[in-house]
C-alpha positions, 0 to 999 in steps of 0.5 A: 552757159560758158563753153569749155574753151572759154572756161579753160582760157580763163583758168589758164590766166592763173600761173599755177594752174597753167604750169600744172595744165602744161605738165599734164598735157605733156604727160598725156601726149607722151602717153598717147605717142607710146600707145600709138607706137605699141599699136604700130608694132602690133605688140601687146602690152604683155609683149612690150613689158616683157621685152622692156623688162618691166611689169605689164602694170608699169607699162599700163600706168605709163600708157595711162599717164601715171608718173613713172621713173625714167628707167621704165620710160627708157626701157619701154622706148627701147622695146618700141624702137623709140629714141627719147630726146629732149629739146629746148623749150621755146619758153624758158622759165626763170630759175 
């Protein structure tokens, strides 16, 4: 029986799978960081959502890795005292 790590390594050989996997990994990491920041603040989802002027449902979706619009993300970051920054990727993809 194949381990998950071996199976994943094999699947990552496929370029299409690798791109989708990386997007999902980044989204999951962003969601995790938002939950950690909210927990550190001691605020509930309802409190952060009100402060960010978004619905609690929008915040919940964001924390669970669902896609959202950039405005929602920026509002939530501001409510949590976070600064959203972009950095150049080590791997540049051809246009």
